[in-house]
C-alpha positions in Angstrom: 24.6 -13.6 -54.5 27.5 -13.3 -56.9 28.8 -10.0 -58.1 27.5 -10.3 -61.7 24.0 -10.8 -60.3 24.3 -7.7 -58.1 25.4 -5.7 -61.2 22.3 -6.7 -63.0 20.3 -5.3 -60.1 22.1 -2.0 -60.7 20.8 -2.0 -64.3 23.4 -3.9 -66.4 22.4 -6.8 -68.6 23.9 -10.2 -67.9 26.4 -9.8 -70.8 27.3 -6.3 -69.7 28.0 -7.6 -66.2 30.3 -10.3 -67.4 32.2 -8.0 -69.8 32.6 -5.2 -67.2 34.0 -7.6 -64.6 36.4 -9.0 -67.2 37.7 -5.6 -68.1 37.9 -4.7 -64.4 40.0 -7.8 -63.6 42.3 -7.3 -66.7 42.9 -3.7 -66.1 43.4 -2.8 -69.7 42.9 -5.2 -72.6 41.8 -5.5 -76.2 38.5 -7.1 -77.4 39.7 -10.7 -77.9 41.2 -10.8 -74.4 38.1 -9.4 -72.8 35.9 -11.9 -74.7 38.0 -14.9 -73.5 37.9 -13.7 -69.9 34.1 -13.0 -70.0 33.4 -16.2 -72.0 31.4 -14.5 -74.7 32.0 -14.4 -78.5 34.1 -11.5 -79.9 31.4 -9.8 -81.9 29.0 -9.8 -78.9 31.8 -8.5 -76.7 32.6 -5.6 -79.0 28.9 -4.5 -79.0 28.7 -4.9 -75.2 31.9 -2.8 -74.7 30.5 -0.1 -76.8 27.4 0.0 -74.5 29.6 0.2 -71.4 31.5 3.0 -72.9 28.3 4.9 -73.5 27.3 4.3 -69.9 30.6 5.7 -68.7 31.7 2.4 -67.1 34.5 1.7 -69.5 36.8 3.9 -71.6 38.7 3.1 -74.8 42.1 4.2 -76.1 44.3 3.3 -79.1 47.5 1.4 -78.6 49.2 1.2 -81.9 46.7 -0.2 -84.2 44.7 -2.0 -81.5 41.8 -0.6 -79.5 42.2 -1.2 -75.7 39.5 -0.9 -73.1 39.9 0.1 -69.4 37.3 -0.1 -66.6 36.4 3.2 -65.0 36.4 3.6 -61.2 33.6 1.5 -59.7 32.4 4.6 -57.9 30.8 5.5 -61.2 27.9 3.2 -60.2 27.2 5.6 -57.3 27.3 8.6 -59.6 24.9 6.9 -61.9 22.5 6.2 -59.0 22.7 9.9 -57.9 22.1 11.1 -61.4 19.1 8.7 -61.7 17.8 10.0 -58.3 18.1 13.6 -59.5 16.2 12.9 -62.7 13.5 11.1 -60.7 13.2 14.1 -58.3 12.7 16.4 -61.2 10.2 14.1 -62.9 7.9 13.4 -59.9 6.3 16.9 -59.6 5.4 16.7 -63.3 3.8 13.3 -62.9 1.9 14.4 -59.8 0.7 17.5 -61.7 -0.6 15.3 -64.5 -2.3 12.9 -62.0 -4.1 15.8 -60.3 -5.2 17.4 -63.6 -6.3 14.4 -65.6 -7.4 11.8 -63.0 -9.7 11.7 -60.1 -8.7 8.9 -57.8 -10.0 9.1 -54.3 -8.1 7.0 -51.7 -10.0 4.7 -49.3 -8.3 3.0 -46.4 -9.9 0.5 -44.0 -8.7 0.0 -40.4 -9.6 -2.5 -37.7 -9.2 -2.7 -33.9 -8.0 -0.2 -31.3 -4.7 0.5 -33.0 -6.5 1.0 -36.3 -8.8 3.7 -34.8 -5.8 5.3 -33.1 -4.0 5.4 -36.5 -6.9 7.5 -37.9 -6.8 9.8 -34.9 -3.1 10.3 -35.5 -3.8 11.2 -39.2 -6.3 13.9 -37.9 -3.4 15.4 -36.0 -1.5 16.1 -39.3 -4.1 18.5 -40.6 -3.6 22.2 -40.7 -7.4 22.8 -41.1 -10.3 22.9 -38.7 -11.7 19.5 -37.7 -15.4 19.1 -37.8 -16.8 16.1 -36.0 -19.8 14.1 -34.9 -18.8 12.1 -31.9 -20.0 10.6 -28.6 -17.8 11.9 -25.8 -19.0 9.2 -23.4 -18.0 6.4 -25.8 -14.7 7.8 -27.0 -13.5 8.5 -23.5 -14.4 5.0 -22.3 -12.6 3.4 -25.2 -9.5 5.5 -25.1 -9.3 7.2 -21.7 -5.5 7.8 -21.7 -5.0 8.1 -25.5 -7.9 10.6 -25.9 -6.2 12.9 -23.4 -3.0 12.8 -25.3 -4.9 13.3 -28.5 -6.6 16.5 -27.2 -3.3 17.9 -25.9 -1.6 17.3 -29.2 -4.4 19.0 -31.1 -4.1 22.1 -28.8 -0.3 22.0 -29.2 -0.7 21.9 -33.0 -3.2 24.7 -33.0 -6.0 22.6 -34.5 -9.5 24.0 -34.0 -12.3 21.5 -33.4 -16.1 21.7 -33.6 -17.9 18.7 -32.1 -21.6 17.8 -32.2 -22.2 15.2 -29.5 -25.0 13.7 -27.4 -25.3 15.4 -24.1 -23.6 13.5 -21.3 -21.7 14.3 -18.1 -18.5 13.3 -19.9 -19.2 15.8 -22.6 -19.5 18.6 -20.0 -16.3 17.4 -18.3 -14.2 17.0 -21.4 -12.5 20.4 -21.0 -11.4 19.8 -17.4 -10.5 16.1 -17.8 -8.9 15.9 -21.3 -7.8 19.4 -22.4 -4.8 21.3 -21.0 -5.5 23.6 -18.1 -4.4 26.6 -20.1 -5.5 26.5 -23.8 -7.0 28.9 -26.3 -10.8 28.5 -25.9 -11.2 29.4 -29.6 -9.7 25.9 -30.4 -12.8 24.0 -29.2 -16.5 24.3 -29.7 -18.9 21.6 -28.5 -22.6 21.6 -29.4 -24.5 19.0 -27.3 -27.8 17.5 -28.6 -30.4 15.3 -27.0 -28.8 11.9 -26.4 -32.2 10.1 -26.6 -32.8 11.4 -30.1 -29.2 11.7 -31.4 -27.1 9.0 -29.7 -24.1 8.7 -32.1 -22.1 5.4 -32.0 -19.5 6.6 -34.5 -17.1 9.5 -34.7 -17.0 11.2 -38.1 -14.1 13.6 -38.5 -13.9 15.9 -41.5 -10.6 17.7 -42.1 -8.7 19.0 -45.1 -9.7 16.7 -48.0 -10.4 13.7 -45.8 -13.4 12.2 -44.1 -12.8 9.6 -41.3 -15.5 7.3 -40.0 -14.7 5.4 -36.8 -16.9 3.0 -34.8 -17.0 3.8 -31.1 -18.6 0.4 -30.3 -16.2 -1.9 -28.5 -17.7 -4.9 -30.4 -17.3 -3.3 -33.8 -14.0 -1.4 -33.9 -13.6 -0.5 -37.5 -12.6 2.7 -39.3 -12.7 4.1 -42.8 -10.6 6.9 -44.1 -11.7 8.6 -47.4 -9.4 11.0 -49.1 -11.4 13.0 -51.6 -11.8 16.7 -52.0 -15.4 16.4 -53.3 -16.5 14.1 -50.6 -14.9 16.3 -47.9 -16.4 19.4 -49.3 -19.9 17.9 -49.3 -19.5 16.5 -45.8 -18.4 20.0 -44.6 -21.5 21.5 -46.0 -23.7 18.9 -44.4 -21.9 19.4 -41.1 -22.4 23.2 -41.2 -26.1 22.6 -41.9 -26.3 20.2 -39.0 -24.5 22.7 -36.8 -27.0 25.4 -37.5 -30.0 23.0 -37.2 -28.7 21.4 -34.1 -29.2 24.6 -32.1 -32.9 23.7 -32.0 -32.1 20.5 -30.2 -29.4 21.7 -27.7 -29.9 19.8 -24.5 -31.1 21.8 -21.5 
């Protein structure tokens, strides 16, 4: 790509690119010389030079009765980029504030396959809140035997508390010994087991922060859905707390 095209990518018009390069090559010149070098008409050249002066890319000075133009150091483009970045950084918080105040736009992401499900688990690890979940320990440990151990260790390392409701299985009983670190804060994990014949979950639903994740634990249907919405997460937390209280009547013996 030629230099003039690159300059247009930096924000100059086609005419400004030609004129700027002409001044840069000439060093110092009056309008008619620049116009000839840039191959533009004189009136257009004068207007373009005026724009370049305003952008700080060209300076002007009087030599006798003739106005001469000189190109500024090309590093000026870097300064312009930095100034634009600073303005953008200052503007973004204001735009985000307006978005949160005036618009409700829940985010929904869809995932597929083993790696897609793992991506959702990795997102769970970013939370600073308690994780509430419906799961099936037997299914999840069969699908991700090695990864689930790493996942549990990371949750403990990050200090993330988890409350699970799961069908009663031997895997559920052994989760602490098999998948959690030998030494960990017992306050970080609560598991409530329910009758697997009546409540045999085939999905994991994780509720954390302002997100709700739904992940299939069926090897033939590995799909996941991640919903980011404060209102949905709040409602799901309330439903989970209700289920947690009600499930005590169905705790497996």
